[in-house]
C-alpha positions as CSV (number, residue, x, y, z in Angstrom):
1,M,-0.1,0.0,0.3
2,L,1.7,3.5,-1.2
3,T,1.5,5.8,1.6
4,R,1.2,9.9,0.9
5,T,4.2,10.8,1.9
6,F,5.8,8.2,-0.6
7,L,3.1,9.6,-3.1
8,L,4.0,13.3,-2.3
9,A,7.8,12.1,-3.3
10,W,7.3,10.6,-6.7
11,Y,5.1,14.0,-7.3
12,S,8.1,16.0,-6.6
13,A,10.9,14.2,-8.6
14,M,8.6,13.7,-11.3
15,I,7.2,17.0,-11.5
16,T,10.5,18.2,-11.7
17,R,11.3,16.2,-14.6
18,I,8.4,17.1,-16.3
19,D,9.0,20.8,-16.0
20,K,12.5,20.2,-17.4
21,A,10.8,17.9,-20.6
22,G,8.2,20.8,-21.2
23,D,11.0,23.2,-22.3
24,I,12.7,21.0,-24.2
25,I,9.9,20.5,-26.3
26,K,9.2,24.2,-26.5
27,Q,12.0,24.5,-28.5
28,G,10.7,22.6,-31.0
29,Y,12.2,19.4,-33.1
30,S,14.7,19.8,-35.6
31,E,14.4,15.8,-37.5
32,S,11.6,12.9,-37.1
33,T,11.2,9.5,-38.1
34,R,8.5,6.7,-38.7
35,K,7.9,4.2,-36.0
36,I,7.1,0.3,-36.8
37,D,3.2,0.8,-36.4
38,M,3.8,4.3,-38.5
39,S,3.1,7.1,-36.1
40,I,5.7,10.3,-36.0
41,V,8.4,10.5,-33.6
42,T,10.8,13.6,-33.2
43,D,13.6,14.0,-31.5
44,A,11.9,15.8,-28.7
45,D,10.1,13.0,-27.8
46,K,13.1,11.2,-27.1
47,K,14.9,13.9,-25.5
48,S,11.5,14.2,-23.3
49,H,12.2,10.4,-22.9
50,H,15.8,10.8,-21.6
51,I,14.8,13.2,-19.1
52,L,12.0,11.2,-18.0
53,T,13.5,8.1,-17.7
54,D,17.3,8.5,-16.6
55,G,18.1,7.7,-13.6
56,W,15.0,7.1,-12.3
57,T,15.0,4.5,-9.2
58,Q,11.8,4.9,-7.4
59,T,9.9,2.6,-9.1
60,S,9.6,0.4,-12.4
61,I,9.1,2.6,-15.5
62,I,7.9,2.4,-18.8
63,S,7.5,5.1,-21.6
64,E,6.3,5.0,-24.9
65,E,9.6,5.4,-26.3
66,T,11.4,2.3,-24.9
67,Y,9.0,-0.2,-24.1
68,F,9.6,-4.1,-24.6
69,P,6.7,-6.5,-24.1
70,Q,7.8,-8.7,-20.9
71,Q,6.7,-11.4,-19.2
72,K,4.9,-9.9,-15.6
73,M,4.6,-6.9,-14.7
74,P,5.5,-5.8,-11.5
75,D,3.1,-4.4,-8.7
76,V,4.6,-0.9,-9.3
77,I,4.7,1.1,-12.2
78,T,5.6,4.9,-13.6
79,W,4.5,5.1,-16.8
80,V,5.3,8.0,-18.9
81,D,4.4,9.9,-22.1
82,P,7.6,11.8,-22.9
83,L,5.0,13.9,-25.6
84,D,1.7,13.1,-26.3
85,A,-0.2,14.4,-29.3
86,T,3.3,14.1,-31.5
87,Q,1.3,13.9,-34.9
88,E,-0.4,17.2,-33.8
89,Y,3.4,18.7,-32.5
90,S,4.6,18.0,-35.9
91,E,2.0,20.2,-37.4
92,G,2.3,23.0,-35.5
93,L,-0.9,22.2,-33.6
94,N,0.8,22.5,-30.1
95,K,-1.9,23.4,-27.6
96,Y,-2.9,19.7,-28.3
97,V,1.0,18.8,-26.8
98,S,1.0,17.4,-23.6
99,I,3.4,14.9,-21.2
100,M,1.7,12.7,-19.0
101,A,3.3,10.5,-16.2
102,C,1.5,7.9,-13.8
103,L,1.6,5.6,-10.7
104,T,0.1,2.1,-10.8
105,E,-0.2,-0.3,-7.9
106,N,-1.6,-3.7,-8.7
107,G,-3.0,-2.0,-12.1
108,Q,-4.5,0.9,-10.4
109,P,-4.1,4.3,-10.8
110,K,-2.7,6.1,-7.7
111,A,-1.0,9.4,-8.6
112,G,-1.1,11.0,-11.9
113,I,0.6,14.3,-13.8
114,L,-0.6,15.9,-17.2
115,H,1.5,19.2,-18.1
116,F,1.0,21.5,-21.2
117,P,4.0,23.2,-21.8
118,F,2.8,25.5,-24.8
119,T,0.4,26.9,-22.1
120,D,2.0,26.5,-18.4
121,E,-0.9,24.7,-17.4
122,T,-0.6,21.4,-15.5
123,W,-2.9,18.8,-13.6
124,A,-1.9,16.6,-10.3
125,V,-3.7,14.3,-8.2
126,I,-2.7,11.9,-5.6
127,G,-5.5,9.4,-4.5
128,N,-8.0,11.7,-4.5
129,E,-6.1,14.3,-3.6
130,W,-5.7,17.8,-6.0
131,L,-2.5,18.8,-5.9
132,E,-2.8,21.0,-8.9
133,R,-5.7,21.6,-11.4
134,P,-7.3,25.1,-13.4
135,A,-11.3,25.3,-12.6
136,L,-13.5,22.3,-13.2
137,T,-17.2,22.7,-14.5
138,F,-19.8,20.1,-14.3
139,T,-22.1,22.0,-16.8
140,P,-21.1,20.6,-19.5
141,P,-22.7,20.9,-23.3
142,Q,-23.7,18.3,-25.1
143,N,-20.4,17.5,-26.9
144,I,-18.6,14.8,-27.7
145,I,-14.8,15.1,-27.7
146,V,-12.9,12.6,-30.1
147,S,-9.8,11.4,-31.6
148,R,-8.4,13.6,-34.2
149,T,-6.3,11.0,-35.7
150,H,-7.9,7.5,-34.4
151,A,-11.4,8.7,-34.5
152,G,-12.1,4.7,-36.4
153,D,-15.8,4.8,-36.7
154,V,-16.3,7.3,-33.5
155,K,-18.6,9.7,-35.7
156,K,-21.1,6.9,-36.4
157,T,-21.4,5.6,-33.0
158,L,-22.2,9.2,-31.9
159,Q,-24.9,9.9,-34.1
160,G,-27.0,12.3,-32.6
161,F,-24.3,14.5,-30.7
162,D,-22.3,17.1,-31.9
163,V,-18.6,16.3,-32.3
164,T,-15.4,17.5,-31.6
165,I,-12.3,16.3,-32.9
166,A,-8.9,17.1,-31.3
167,G,-5.5,15.5,-30.7
168,G,-4.1,13.9,-27.8
169,S,-5.8,12.1,-25.0
170,G,-4.5,14.4,-22.3
171,Y,-6.3,17.2,-23.8
172,K,-9.5,15.6,-24.6
173,T,-9.7,14.3,-21.0
174,A,-8.5,18.0,-19.6
175,E,-11.4,19.3,-21.6
176,V,-14.1,17.0,-20.0
177,L,-12.6,18.3,-16.7
178,K,-13.0,21.5,-17.8
179,G,-16.7,21.2,-18.6
180,N,-16.3,21.9,-22.5
181,N,-17.5,18.7,-23.6
182,L,-19.9,16.3,-22.0
183,A,-17.5,13.2,-22.3
184,Y,-14.3,11.8,-24.4
185,V,-15.2,8.8,-26.5
186,H,-12.8,6.7,-27.8
187,T,-13.7,3.1,-29.9
188,T,-9.9,2.3,-31.2
189,N,-6.9,0.5,-29.8
190,I,-5.2,2.6,-27.2
191,K,-2.0,2.4,-24.5
192,T,-1.6,2.7,-21.1
193,W,0.6,5.6,-20.8
194,D,-2.2,7.5,-22.9
195,I,-4.7,7.0,-20.4
196,C,-3.5,5.8,-17.4
197,A,-3.1,9.8,-15.5
198,P,-6.7,11.3,-17.4
199,D,-8.0,7.9,-15.4
200,A,-6.6,9.4,-12.3
201,F,-8.0,12.9,-12.7
202,I,-11.4,11.7,-13.5
203,R,-11.6,8.8,-10.5
204,A,-10.7,12.6,-8.5
205,T,-13.5,13.5,-9.4
206,N,-16.1,10.8,-8.9
207,G,-16.7,10.8,-12.8
208,T,-16.8,7.8,-14.7
209,F,-13.8,6.5,-16.9
210,V,-14.6,2.8,-18.1
211,E,-13.7,0.7,-21.2
212,W,-16.3,1.7,-23.7
213,K,-17.5,-1.6,-25.0
214,T,-17.9,-3.5,-21.4
215,G,-18.4,-0.3,-19.0
216,K,-15.5,-1.7,-17.4
217,P,-12.5,0.4,-15.2
218,F,-9.2,-0.3,-16.5
219,N,-7.3,-2.3,-15.3
220,Y,-3.2,-1.2,-16.3
221,T,-1.4,-4.5,-16.3
222,K,-1.0,-4.3,-19.8
223,V,-0.2,-1.9,-22.5
224,Q,-2.3,-2.4,-25.3
225,H,-6.5,-1.7,-24.8
226,T,-8.8,-2.7,-26.8
227,G,-12.3,-1.8,-25.4
228,G,-11.9,2.2,-26.3
229,I,-12.8,4.6,-23.8
230,F,-15.6,6.5,-21.9
231,A,-14.8,9.5,-20.0
232,S,-17.2,11.8,-18.2
233,T,-17.7,13.8,-14.9
234,T,-21.0,14.1,-15.1
235,V,-22.7,10.8,-17.2
236,S,-22.7,7.2,-16.1
237,I,-21.8,5.5,-19.8
238,Y,-25.4,3.3,-18.7
239,W,-27.2,6.9,-18.9
240,F,-24.9,8.2,-21.7
241,R,-25.8,4.7,-24.0
242,M,-29.4,5.0,-23.1
243,V,-29.6,8.8,-24.3
244,L,-27.5,7.4,-27.1
245,V,-30.3,5.2,-28.5
246,F,-32.8,7.6,-27.7
247,K,-31.2,10.0,-30.5
248,N,-31.8,7.8,-33.0
249,I,-34.9,8.9,-35.2
250,F,-36.3,5.5,-35.7
251,V,-36.7,5.0,-31.8
252,Q,-37.9,8.5,-31.0
253,I,-40.6,7.8,-33.8
254,A,-41.1,4.3,-32.5
255,L,-41.4,6.0,-28.7
256,I,-43.9,8.8,-30.0
257,L,-46.1,6.1,-31.8
258,L,-46.1,4.2,-28.2
259,L,-47.1,7.6,-26.1
260,W,-50.0,7.6,-29.0
261,V,-51.4,4.8,-28.0
262,G,-51.3,5.4,-24.7
263,I,-53.5,8.4,-25.7
264,Y,-55.7,6.3,-27.5
265,S,-56.5,4.3,-24.9
266,F,-56.9,7.0,-22.1
267,P,-60.7,6.5,-21.1
268,Q,-62.3,9.0,-23.0
269,K,-64.4,11.8,-21.2
270,K,-67.7,12.7,-22.2
271,L,-68.3,14.4,-25.1
272,E,-70.6,17.5,-25.5
273,T,-71.9,19.0,-29.0
274,V,-70.5,22.6,-29.3
275,Q,-73.2,25.2,-30.2
276,K,-70.9,27.4,-32.5
277,P,-72.2,31.2,-32.2
278,E,-74.6,33.0,-35.1
279,S,-71.6,35.1,-36.2
280,T,-68.1,34.0,-35.6
281,M,-65.5,36.0,-36.2
282,K,-64.3,36.3,-39.2
283,L,-60.7,37.4,-40.5
284,S,-59.8,38.8,-43.6
285,F,-57.4,36.6,-45.3
286,L,-54.5,39.4,-45.6
287,L,-54.7,40.1,-41.3
288,C,-54.4,36.1,-41.1
289,T,-51.5,35.9,-43.3
290,L,-50.1,39.3,-41.8
291,G,-50.8,37.8,-38.1
292,L,-49.0,34.4,-38.9
293,I,-46.1,35.9,-41.0
294,S,-45.2,38.7,-38.1
295,S,-45.8,36.1,-35.4
296,F,-43.4,33.6,-36.8
297,V,-40.8,36.0,-38.0
298,I,-40.8,37.2,-34.1
299,W,-40.4,33.5,-33.5
300,A,-37.7,32.7,-35.8
301,I,-35.5,35.7,-35.1
302,A,-35.7,34.2,-31.4
303,K,-34.8,31.1,-32.2
304,E,-31.9,32.5,-34.3
305,R,-30.7,34.6,-31.2
306,I,-30.8,31.7,-28.9
307,M,-29.3,28.7,-31.3
308,T,-26.8,30.9,-33.3
309,I,-25.5,33.3,-30.8
310,D,-23.3,32.3,-27.5
311,Y,-23.6,32.8,-24.5
312,D,-21.1,34.0,-22.8
313,G,-18.8,31.6,-25.0
314,E,-21.0,28.7,-24.6
315,K,-23.9,27.7,-27.1
316,F,-27.6,26.1,-26.7
317,Q,-27.9,23.2,-28.4
318,N,-31.6,21.4,-27.4
319,P,-33.9,22.8,-29.9
320,T,-36.6,20.0,-28.7
321,V,-37.1,21.4,-25.6
322,L,-37.8,24.9,-27.1
323,V,-40.5,23.2,-28.9
324,F,-41.9,21.6,-25.9
325,L,-41.7,25.2,-23.9
326,C,-43.8,26.4,-26.7
327,R,-46.4,23.9,-26.7
328,L,-46.7,23.8,-23.0
329,L,-47.8,27.5,-23.0
330,S,-49.9,26.7,-25.3
331,S,-51.5,23.9,-24.1
332,T,-51.9,25.9,-21.0
333,I,-53.4,29.2,-22.2
334,A,-55.8,27.6,-24.8
335,G,-56.8,24.9,-21.5
336,H,-58.2,27.9,-19.8
337,Y,-60.9,28.8,-21.6
338,V,-61.8,24.9,-22.8
339,L,-64.7,24.6,-20.9
340,K,-66.6,21.8,-22.3
341,Q,-64.7,19.2,-24.9
342,S,-66.4,18.6,-28.6
343,T,-63.6,16.4,-30.2
344,P,-62.1,13.4,-28.6
345,L,-58.1,13.9,-27.6
346,Y,-57.0,10.5,-29.8
347,K,-58.4,12.6,-33.1
348,L,-56.7,15.7,-32.2
349,S,-53.2,13.9,-31.5
350,F,-52.6,12.8,-35.3
351,A,-52.2,16.3,-36.0
352,S,-49.9,16.7,-33.2
353,I,-47.8,13.4,-34.1
354,S,-47.5,14.2,-37.5
355,N,-46.3,17.6,-36.6
356,V,-43.8,16.0,-34.6
357,I,-42.4,13.5,-36.9
358,S,-42.0,16.0,-39.4
359,S,-39.5,18.6,-36.7
360,L,-37.8,15.2,-36.4
361,C,-37.6,14.2,-40.1
362,A,-36.4,17.8,-41.1
363,Y,-33.7,18.7,-37.9
364,T,-31.9,15.1,-38.6
365,A,-31.9,15.5,-42.7
366,L,-29.4,18.3,-42.2
367,N,-26.8,15.1,-41.1
368,Y,-27.8,13.1,-44.1
369,T,-28.1,15.8,-47.0
370,V,-27.0,18.7,-48.7
371,F,-28.7,22.2,-48.8
372,P,-29.6,22.1,-52.1
373,I,-32.0,19.5,-51.5
374,V,-33.6,21.2,-48.5
375,V,-34.2,24.1,-50.2
376,I,-36.0,22.3,-53.1
377,F,-38.1,20.5,-50.9
378,K,-39.2,23.1,-48.3
379,S,-40.1,25.3,-51.3
380,L,-42.4,22.9,-52.8
381,K,-43.7,22.0,-49.1
382,M,-47.3,23.4,-51.2
383,I,-47.1,20.6,-53.9
384,P,-47.8,17.5,-51.2
385,V,-50.2,19.8,-49.6
386,L,-52.8,20.1,-52.2
387,L,-51.7,16.2,-53.4
388,M,-52.7,15.1,-49.6
389,G,-55.9,16.9,-49.5
390,S,-57.0,15.5,-53.5
391,W,-55.9,11.9,-52.9
392,V,-56.3,11.3,-49.1
393,F,-59.3,13.7,-48.0
394,K,-60.9,14.0,-51.4
395,K,-60.7,17.6,-51.9
396,R,-60.7,19.4,-55.9
397,Y,-58.9,22.3,-56.0
398,K,-58.5,25.2,-58.4
399,P,-56.2,25.4,-61.4
400,I,-55.2,28.8,-59.8
401,A,-54.0,26.9,-56.9
402,Y,-51.5,24.8,-58.9
403,I,-50.0,27.7,-60.6
404,L,-50.1,29.8,-57.5
405,T,-47.9,27.2,-55.6
406,G,-45.9,26.8,-58.5
407,T,-44.7,30.9,-58.5
408,L,-44.5,30.5,-54.8
409,S,-42.4,27.6,-54.5
410,V,-40.0,29.5,-57.4
411,G,-39.8,32.7,-55.3
412,V,-39.2,30.9,-52.0
413,A,-36.5,28.7,-53.6
414,L,-34.6,31.9,-54.5
415,C,-34.4,33.4,-51.4
416,L,-33.1,30.3,-49.8
417,F,-30.2,30.1,-52.6
418,S,-29.2,33.5,-51.8
419,R,-28.1,32.6,-48.6
420,F,-26.6,28.9,-49.9
421,K,-23.0,27.9,-48.7
422,D,-21.4,24.6,-49.6
423,S,-22.1,22.3,-47.4
424,Q,-20.0,19.7,-45.9
425,N,-22.8,17.5,-45.9
426,N,-23.1,13.7,-48.1
427,L,-26.2,13.6,-50.1
428,S,-27.7,10.2,-49.2
429,L,-30.4,8.3,-50.3
430,F,-31.9,8.4,-46.4
431,G,-31.7,12.1,-46.2
432,I,-33.5,12.3,-49.2
433,I,-35.6,9.6,-47.3
434,L,-36.4,11.8,-44.2
435,M,-36.9,15.4,-46.1
436,L,-39.7,13.0,-48.0
437,G,-41.3,12.3,-44.4
438,Y,-41.0,15.5,-43.1
439,V,-42.9,17.3,-46.3
440,I,-45.5,14.4,-46.2
441,S,-46.2,14.7,-42.8
442,D,-46.0,18.5,-42.4
443,A,-48.7,18.1,-45.5
444,F,-50.9,15.8,-43.6
445,T,-51.0,18.0,-40.3
446,S,-52.7,20.6,-41.7
447,Q,-55.1,18.7,-44.0
448,W,-56.5,16.5,-40.9
449,Q,-56.8,20.0,-39.0
450,N,-59.1,21.2,-41.4
451,Y,-61.0,17.6,-41.8
452,I,-61.3,17.9,-38.2
453,Y,-62.9,21.1,-38.0
454,K,-65.4,20.2,-40.5
455,E,-66.5,16.8,-39.1
456,Y,-66.4,17.8,-35.4
457,A,-67.0,21.9,-35.8
458,T,-63.7,21.9,-33.3
459,P,-63.7,25.2,-31.8
460,S,-60.4,26.8,-32.7
461,L,-58.9,27.4,-29.1
462,E,-60.1,23.1,-28.2
463,M,-58.1,22.3,-31.4
464,M,-54.9,24.0,-30.2
465,W,-55.4,22.5,-26.5
466,G,-55.4,19.3,-27.6
467,V,-52.8,19.3,-30.3
468,N,-50.4,21.3,-27.9
469,T,-51.6,18.9,-24.9
470,C,-50.2,16.1,-27.2
471,S,-47.5,17.8,-28.2
472,V,-46.3,18.6,-25.1
473,I,-46.5,14.7,-23.9
474,F,-44.5,13.8,-27.1
475,T,-41.8,16.2,-26.7
476,G,-41.5,16.2,-22.6
477,V,-41.0,12.8,-22.8
478,L,-38.3,13.1,-25.7
479,T,-36.5,16.0,-23.6
480,F,-35.9,14.0,-20.6
481,V,-35.3,10.7,-22.2
482,T,-32.8,12.4,-24.6
483,G,-31.0,14.2,-21.4
484,E,-32.1,17.5,-22.8
485,L,-34.2,18.7,-20.3
486,D,-31.6,18.6,-18.0
487,C,-28.8,20.2,-19.9
488,T,-31.3,22.9,-20.2
489,I,-31.7,23.5,-16.6
490,D,-28.3,23.6,-15.8
491,F,-28.2,26.3,-18.9
492,V,-30.6,28.4,-17.2
493,I,-28.9,28.3,-14.1
494,Q,-25.8,29.3,-15.8
495,H,-27.3,32.3,-18.0
496,P,-30.5,33.8,-16.3
497,V,-31.1,36.1,-19.5
498,F,-31.8,32.6,-21.4
499,V,-34.9,33.2,-19.7
500,T,-36.2,36.4,-21.0
501,H,-34.9,35.6,-24.3
502,V,-37.3,32.3,-24.3
503,A,-40.4,34.4,-23.3
504,L,-39.6,36.1,-26.4
505,L,-40.0,33.2,-28.4
506,C,-42.8,31.6,-26.5
507,I,-44.8,34.6,-26.7
508,P,-45.6,35.0,-30.8
509,A,-45.3,31.0,-31.0
510,V,-48.8,31.5,-28.5
511,I,-50.2,34.1,-30.8
512,G,-49.4,32.1,-34.2
513,Q,-50.7,29.4,-33.0
514,L,-54.0,31.3,-32.3
515,F,-53.8,32.6,-35.9
516,I,-52.9,28.9,-37.2
517,F,-56.0,27.4,-36.4
518,K,-58.3,30.0,-37.0
519,T,-56.5,30.4,-40.8
520,I,-56.9,26.7,-41.2
521,E,-61.2,27.4,-39.9
522,L,-61.2,29.8,-42.0
523,Y,-59.6,29.3,-45.1
524,G,-58.6,25.7,-45.6
525,A,-55.4,23.4,-45.1
526,A,-54.2,24.4,-48.7
527,S,-54.2,28.5,-47.9
528,F,-52.8,27.9,-44.7
529,A,-49.7,26.2,-46.0
530,M,-49.0,28.9,-48.6
531,I,-48.5,31.6,-46.3
532,M,-46.1,29.6,-44.0
533,T,-44.4,28.5,-47.1
534,G,-44.1,32.4,-47.7
535,R,-43.4,32.9,-44.4
536,Q,-39.6,31.5,-44.7
537,A,-39.0,34.3,-47.1
538,I,-39.6,36.9,-45.7
539,T,-38.2,35.7,-42.3
540,L,-35.0,35.4,-44.4
541,I,-34.5,38.8,-45.0
542,T,-35.7,40.1,-41.8
543,S,-32.8,37.8,-40.3
544,C,-30.3,39.1,-42.9
545,I,-31.5,43.0,-41.8
546,I,-31.1,41.9,-37.8
547,F,-28.3,39.9,-38.1
548,G,-26.1,41.7,-40.6
549,H,-26.3,38.5,-43.4
550,K,-25.6,39.1,-47.0
551,F,-28.6,39.5,-49.0
552,D,-28.1,39.5,-53.0
553,M,-30.8,40.5,-55.8
554,I,-31.4,36.9,-56.2
555,G,-33.2,37.3,-52.6
556,I,-34.7,40.7,-53.7
557,V,-36.3,38.9,-56.7
558,G,-37.3,36.1,-54.4
559,I,-38.8,38.1,-51.8
560,T,-41.0,40.2,-54.6
561,I,-42.0,37.2,-56.3
562,V,-43.4,35.7,-52.4
563,I,-44.9,39.0,-51.5
564,G,-46.6,39.5,-54.8
565,T,-47.7,35.8,-55.0
566,L,-49.5,36.0,-51.1
567,I,-51.1,39.2,-52.7
568,A,-52.7,37.7,-55.2
569,K,-54.0,34.8,-53.3
570,N,-56.3,37.1,-51.5
571,K,-58.1,37.5,-54.9
572,F,-58.5,33.8,-55.5
573,Q,-60.3,30.7,-53.8
574,L,-57.9,27.6,-54.1
575,E,-60.8,25.1,-52.8
576,K,-63.4,23.9,-55.4
577,K,-66.8,23.7,-53.7
578,N,-68.2,19.7,-53.3
579,E,-71.5,19.3,-55.3
580,Y,-73.2,18.3,-51.9
581,E,-71.8,21.4,-49.9
582,K,-73.7,23.6,-52.9
583,V,-76.5,22.2,-52.7
584,S,-76.7,22.4,-48.7
585,L,-76.2,26.0,-49.3
586,E,-79.4,26.4,-52.2
587,E,-81.5,24.4,-49.5
588,D,-80.5,26.8,-46.6
589,I,-81.1,29.3,-49.1
590,E,-84.8,28.2,-50.1
591,T,-85.7,27.5,-46.3
592,S,-84.6,31.1,-45.6
593,T,-86.8,32.4,-47.7
594,L,-89.8,30.5,-46.9
595,E,-89.6,30.5,-43.6
596,N,-89.5,35.1,-44.5
597,H,-92.8,34.6,-46.8
598,K,-94.5,33.2,-43.7
599,D,-93.3,36.0,-41.5
């Protein structure tokens, strides 16, 4: 059993050598060669190695530069990495470079030192006692830090998380300890001298440092480890794996469907027929257009502020929570005015589930497709609305509806392409399938709401309450199982001004929803979809003005077409009246005339 006195003596002797080695490394290197495994080694590596190992007598010592396989490891070993991140060192990426030393007893880390010579930053621990360390933070963003040169398939494994690429296992561990990343994940082979000291630091914070494949703690009685790494100060590997599963879009959709089964099976309270007043509030199409566009432009600007601009150097990364909060406020306000329920909740849930699936598909598609494909689908989203109405809901649209749709699509496409930047994403069939899922689900949402209005004569506020209540259930569970809700709470504690920005996001979202349901009720799904499609172009130009984005002549032409199309729509009726509706209207007129004669 190593005593504290021995550990302190080990630290004092080793830190002196590490300081000298750091000075040598900062002077640079003059030559480099390749090892048998083709990894690079410089003369600075070798000089640092000699400073750390020559004349060392306190324990057995194993260095990256002189290790030879042995039949049996001694009980007490000092492991040293004379220069971690040599590849980055040779490329001039000096911030990743470190020197590491670790003392083990029977395979368990008992002391560790990590020194960054180019930033003069040192971490040191004996047992669970910190001797030197920068500030630790335990409210990390949802970023995962991975290897720059030995990544393997880690990006594919971590699908759904933002990934930070960095060199040097010492640097990556330090970034986790500082709270700049949620976890450090490595899926390929790694050596003991690369991870022994980082393990000692994570243990001192009561964090998790285990094999990625097995979830078991490391035992440093061998040089090479094949199980990968998972290191975090805030989450266990089991929780992380569960969150990783629920980051998968198919699992999320399956979960939503399971929740929908619960809504469908839940006992329905007695429904009452709601008598519509003789004169309902009528809003002109232009007023609905102005209300929708104004509300959602403000909403989009608030969202861009939240998602793209730093809060003291940290970005908010949980958009699902924003959807949840907007839905929660909308459901609460609408529910206050709903005294009688006329429509089964499970009927209203169809619009909610399709809306959530549409959002999931659109968000996930960004990882699998290129920007022009997104532009095309978003600008043509009116076409699926018309097709859905014609084929599924047996509606008939006038030719002018298709003409206006085509014109609007051209205008929106021009606006979106005016901000086109080369995308790093690869075009894939899966990305196109996701975008198809987005436009089909989006088209179904408004058409289903229009159907419910006609079938049940559902009041707008009841529609708003029912759809949003179901969305609160769906998004609330998603934010919990993916860990986004916990991260948002931590974010609010760190950045209280975020609450004000969320309020500026939620209030126009609620007002916009009032206009959504009123527009669908009065003018139908196609007219509503036309407004919301055109809204993208108007939001874009407003964003350019506020946030200083460039907006070229193509964009100006596009916005002109969009505004002109929406104004022209005010003069046309898109949907043809069905024959039974015409007969019903004639009968109403005839009945009214007879009653007047009787009077």
